[in-house]
VOGU-3710 file (C-alpha; in Angstrom, 3 decimals, decimal comma):
1> mdvsvslplm> 173,964/-0,446/232,348  175,348/1,251/228,799  176,485/4,808/228,515  176,027/6,101/224,931  176,016/9,620/223,725  173,874/11,339/221,191  174,561/13,863/218,388  173,100/17,093/219,930  171,872/18,609/216,581  171,282/17,459/212,930
11> psrpewavqf> 173,932/19,439/211,188  173,513/21,248/208,011  177,238/20,022/207,027  178,211/16,199/207,599  181,825/17,668/209,059  180,339/19,092/212,134  179,376/15,511/213,280  183,014/14,176/213,288  183,844/15,539/216,776  180,918/13,360/218,458
21> galaqrtstr> 181,757/10,289/216,310  185,360/10,612/217,559  184,259/11,108/220,986  182,098/8,196/220,834  184,976/6,246/219,503  187,901/7,410/221,981  185,556/7,038/224,851  184,256/3,603/223,744  180,578/4,447/224,546  178,090/1,948/223,475
31> rlwcgqgmtl> 176,957/3,646/220,678  176,324/7,065/218,807  172,620/8,295/218,455  170,792/10,675/216,575  167,361/11,592/215,871  165,028/12,684/213,059  167,153/14,708/210,572  165,428/17,749/209,083  168,416/19,095/207,370  170,950/16,041/206,785
41> aqhqvhayla> 169,145/12,797/206,978  170,267/10,658/209,942  171,290/7,684/208,139  173,270/9,609/205,757  175,199/11,317/208,679  176,088/7,959/210,350  177,291/6,657/206,876  179,366/9,817/206,212  181,132/9,216/209,871  181,941/5,231/208,631
51> gmglrlsagv> 183,573/6,785/205,457  186,065/8,857/207,768  186,872/5,687/209,433  184,509/6,096/212,584  182,439/3,085/212,025  180,298/3,228/214,986  177,523/1,001/216,573  174,418/3,478/215,435  171,281/4,324/217,106  168,722/6,257/215,049
61> gvslmpfqhp> 165,575/7,177/216,649  163,259/8,156/216,764  162,514/8,159/213,114  158,977/9,554/212,043  156,838/6,786/210,449  154,712/9,238/208,380  158,321/10,052/206,380  159,038/6,639/205,153  157,234/3,645/203,799  158,461/0,242/205,736
71> ldaalharsl> 160,264/-0,912/202,943  162,178/2,258/202,585  162,851/2,295/206,478  164,056/-1,270/206,422  166,438/-0,700/203,420  167,963/2,348/204,876  168,554/0,541/208,383  170,158/-2,527/206,940  172,154/-0,385/204,726  173,621/1,540/207,491
81> aaitgepmia> 174,233/-1,779/209,470  176,153/-3,122/206,423  178,023/0,114/205,780  179,363/0,587/209,490  179,759/-3,142/210,084  178,087/-2,993/213,214  174,760/-3,765/214,578  172,598/-0,907/215,287  169,037/0,331/216,692  166,594/1,588/214,262
91> gfgpgapalq> 163,801/3,533/216,291  160,586/4,393/215,137  157,336/6,562/216,282  153,743/7,796/214,809  155,050/11,612/215,587  152,553/14,092/216,896  149,170/14,110/215,285  149,702/17,567/213,858  152,690/16,102/212,044  150,957/12,941/210,777
101> kavrgsayek> 148,251/15,265/209,172  150,601/17,539/207,484  152,110/15,014/205,885  149,562/12,191/205,266  146,615/14,448/205,157  145,092/12,853/208,106  146,305/11,793/211,538  146,620/8,141/212,824  143,058/7,650/214,320  145,001/4,479/216,038
111> plratreylq> 148,555/5,460/216,418  149,304/2,180/218,310  147,891/0,114/215,715  149,854/2,177/213,020  152,841/1,357/214,831  152,222/-2,442/215,357  151,606/-2,662/211,528  154,825/-0,876/210,764  157,050/-3,172/212,739  155,067/-6,097/211,716
121> ilrplldgqs> 156,343/-5,259/208,044  159,896/-4,141/209,165  160,860/-7,288/211,363  160,480/-9,980/208,540  162,230/-7,957/205,962  165,064/-7,107/208,094  165,261/-11,077/208,755  165,447/-11,739/205,091  161,773/-13,245/204,744  158,756/-12,317/202,714
131> haqegdyfsf> 155,918/-10,712/203,930  152,103/-9,922/203,150  150,348/-7,877/205,182  147,028/-5,759/204,545  146,804/-3,452/207,290  144,742/-0,393/208,181  147,620/1,886/207,731  150,666/-0,246/206,467  150,109/-2,850/203,734  153,044/-4,710/201,919
141> nggmyqirsp> 153,675/-7,842/199,870  157,208/-9,013/198,902  160,428/-9,201/200,371  164,003/-7,458/200,052  167,192/-9,100/198,538  169,317/-10,538/201,083  172,578/-9,315/201,795  175,132/-10,313/204,788  174,819/-7,505/207,314  174,849/-7,025/211,198
151> rvdlgvgvlr> 171,475/-6,869/212,998  169,172/-4,676/212,886  167,053/-4,186/216,387  163,644/-2,221/216,095  162,761/0,196/218,767  159,807/2,156/219,415  159,406/5,534/220,912  157,966/5,228/224,358  156,509/7,944/226,276  153,039/6,368/227,967
161> pgmarlagev> 151,814/3,077/229,019  150,159/2,075/226,153  153,211/2,422/223,604  155,151/0,627/226,493  152,857/-2,430/226,384  153,099/-2,249/222,388  156,735/-1,988/222,743  156,624/-5,207/225,041  155,002/-7,061/222,199  156,445/-6,101/219,136
171> advaicwltp> 159,764/-4,126/219,785  163,378/-5,191/220,366  164,056/-1,900/222,225  162,073/0,697/224,027  163,338/4,222/223,519  162,404/7,269/225,915  163,068/10,795/226,022  162,063/13,342/228,795  160,831/10,606/231,223  162,068/10,791/234,767
181> asyvedvlvp> 163,877/7,580/236,349  161,033/7,584/238,986  158,100/7,478/235,936  160,539/4,598/234,032  160,150/2,577/236,797  156,776/2,987/238,350  155,205/3,403/235,013  156,972/2,110/231,732  158,773/-0,682/232,913  155,857/-2,531/234,320
191> alekgaerag> 153,973/-1,637/231,104  156,885/-3,108/228,991  156,712/-6,279/231,267  153,174/-6,660/230,874  153,030/-6,493/226,931  156,158/-8,987/226,509  154,010/-11,519/228,833  150,993/-11,111/226,980  153,317/-11,747/223,816  155,195/-14,548/225,294
201> rpvprlvvmv> 158,615/-13,064/224,564  161,586/-11,311/226,384  161,199/-8,002/227,845  162,888/-5,353/225,227  165,736/-3,331/226,287  165,032/-0,017/227,740  167,101/3,012/226,624  166,281/6,320/228,027  167,752/9,576/226,411  168,627/11,976/229,168
211> plavdrpgrd> 169,197/15,633/228,595  171,715/17,360/230,480  174,249/20,271/231,182  176,771/21,244/233,641  176,163/23,751/236,118  178,807/26,420/235,098  178,936/30,463/235,673  176,541/32,323/233,787  174,359/29,303/232,692  170,728/29,616/232,822
221> pvalartphv> 169,377/25,803/233,332  165,825/26,933/231,859  167,269/28,312/228,877  169,474/25,095/228,275  166,476/23,103/229,008  164,336/24,695/226,537  162,816/22,072/224,029  159,745/22,407/221,596  158,555/18,950/222,655  157,022/20,530/225,939
231> nfphyqdmlr> 154,603/22,202/223,619  153,049/18,803/222,227  149,886/17,635/223,936  151,498/13,949/224,273  154,352/15,195/226,035  152,640/17,188/228,136  150,351/14,167/228,930  153,316/12,244/229,866  155,146/14,840/231,933  152,067/15,473/233,976
241> ragvtvdedd> 151,860/11,603/234,670  155,419/12,089/235,790  154,505/14,674/238,552  156,019/17,411/236,352  153,952/20,902/236,659  152,938/21,747/232,948  151,701/25,038/232,063  150,519/25,527/228,481  150,790/28,968/228,677  154,041/29,606/230,092
251> advtlrsmie> 156,729/26,885/228,701  159,437/28,359/231,241  157,047/27,015/234,362  157,023/23,577/232,564  160,708/23,723/231,874  161,675/24,717/235,588  159,465/21,867/237,117  161,435/19,646/234,703  164,637/20,136/236,278  163,240/19,997/240,076
261> nevflfgspa> 162,017/16,570/238,975  165,371/15,358/237,189  163,968/15,282/233,809  166,595/17,665/232,562  169,602/17,048/234,846  171,772/20,157/235,764  174,726/20,273/238,265  178,226/19,390/238,597  179,586/16,198/236,946  179,537/13,976/239,854
271> aiakqideyr> 176,031/15,091/240,661  174,614/14,314/237,272  176,536/11,020/237,307  174,375/10,139/240,537  171,377/11,130/238,694  171,963/8,913/235,902  172,606/6,057/238,111  169,028/6,212/239,119  168,332/5,176/235,859  170,371/1,982/236,450
281> eagvdevvln> 168,410/1,320/239,508  165,039/1,777/237,647  165,817/-0,978/235,413  167,458/0,845/232,065  169,522/-1,146/229,999  171,220/1,937/228,157  171,430/5,569/229,022  172,265/8,088/226,114  173,586/11,459/227,410  172,114/14,600/225,423
291> ttgvalreng> 173,612/17,879/225,501  171,437/19,696/222,819  170,908/22,869/224,853  174,723/23,273/225,279  175,251/23,130/221,421  172,548/25,201/220,611  173,282/27,971/223,274  177,133/27,659/222,951  178,796/25,587/220,148  179,614/21,946/219,501
301> raavtefeei> 182,909/22,035/221,060  181,175/22,836/224,462  178,913/20,073/223,728  181,899/17,598/223,556  183,569/18,835/226,648  180,127/18,507/228,609  180,287/14,511/227,238  183,709/13,939/228,515  183,383/15,377/231,804  180,356/13,641/232,427
311> lrevrs> 181,655/10,290/231,151  184,833/10,476/233,237  182,120/10,687/236,294  179,874/8,216/235,138  182,753/5,629/234,618  184,700/6,096/237,694
//
């Protein structure tokens, strides 16, 4: 199982990201990941790091489909692979219905179909092929100029069995967030395998982003685990399926249950490393360490230290 790290926050200045790029380079982690940017755009941050000499394999995910037409998404992904000189993973997801409505004027009535159509345009464009498609949500007729660049693998954000089956059919990578190892093994892996079997193709690689923090004096794990995702209905549904107690009126109840159920990992570096190893046993191909809570509550330097201590244990 590969181990990677994520940029905890999308910064307002690109210099802030350098410490994490340098960490990824000196520790030889598999790749540096970042999520959807709303301050600086995610692809540009990776390009900035490459310009600083930190030419890293990039993971971008998940980018929100309503923000980009597939042609623009393909151009950004291929450009980043060409700039870094490294293969990358470009992950996509439909986002919450409220976001879809805010950006598009209406939510996707069938988000699985929208995701399928999106990737069906992206893959041939990234493979240098022309493509014609009339879809319910995404249509296209054309291609991109061909250039030499490393491969871009397409990922899908996966929370529940339906999207996992779709990822099995059309994606190179399934990307999960806030999914405990037991849920991954019992629910998502079988769904991925079913989708791949139905499409007659290999099972996609499975990447799980794991939020965590080291137990230190004065730290409140509930505060460190806090994330807006626990307020979204599709995340709440997934967490319930994973055995987490979800309280729609009191997020702290949900967060405490997430800690108890090892959705958010909190403990010594050695204890966290053992919990991470459970993802290996669950069939995960790449674990992405995420220290967003530490970066938000403390600072970037503390988040880097967190990564360093845990990586030493994971790799020992």
